[in-house]
ZAMARGU-4260 file (C-alpha; in steps of 0.2 Angstrom, whole numbers, plus 5000, padded with zeros to 4 digits):
<rodrens>
0) 5038/4972/5042 | 5047/4967/5027 | 5039/4975/5012 | 5038/4965/4995 | 5030/4965/4978
5) 5012/4960/4977 | 5008/4965/4995 | 4991/4973/4997 | 4985/4986/5009 | 4968/4993/5015
10) 4968/5012/5015 | 4961/5021/5030 | 4954/5038/5029 | 4969/5046/5036 | 4979/5041/5021
15) 4981/5059/5013 | 4988/5054/4996 | 4972/5044/4991 | 4967/5055/4977 | 4958/5041/4968
20) 4947/5037/4982 | 4953/5019/4983 | 4951/5007/4997 | 4966/4997/4993 | 4983/4998/4985
25) 4996/4985/4979 | 5015/4986/4979 | 5021/4983/4961 | 5040/4986/4964 | 5052/4990/4977
30) 5069/4998/4976 | 5081/5003/4990 | 5073/5020/4990 | 5056/5020/4983 | 5040/5009/4981
35) 5029/5009/4966 | 5011/5006/4970 | 4994/5005/4961 | 4978/5009/4969 | 4963/4999/4965
40) 4952/5013/4957 | 4966/5019/4946 | 4976/5013/4931 | 4990/5024/4935 | 5005/5020/4946
45) 5012/5030/4960 | 5029/5031/4968 | 5033/5034/4986 | 5050/5036/4995 | 5052/5021/5005
50) 5053/5030/5022 | 5036/5040/5018 | 5027/5023/5014 | 5034/5016/5030 | 5027/5032/5039
55) 5009/5028/5033 | 5010/5010/5039 | 5016/5016/5056 | 5002/5028/5057 | 4990/5014/5053
60) 4984/5023/5038 | 4989/5007/5027 | 4984/4991/5035 | 4992/4975/5027 | 4979/4963/5020
65) 4984/4945/5024 | 4978/4934/5010 | 4982/4918/5019 | 4970/4923/5033 | 4956/4926/5021
70) 4959/4908/5013 | 4958/4899/5030 | 4942/4908/5037
</rodrens>
């Protein structure tokens, strides 16, 4: 999966870094080594190493929200 800014993810219960009890997060910025995110119940930003963020996706703790599917249904 190619990660890009403005992608949104649903958080599953196994996403341990969810300290704000959010149900979604959005990618704000991506660099070669890190990802800046914002959770929907927080005004603060978080930074993850890129490989750590990809780990949570592979564990199905972060599920991409496909906005194009929502529009057509």
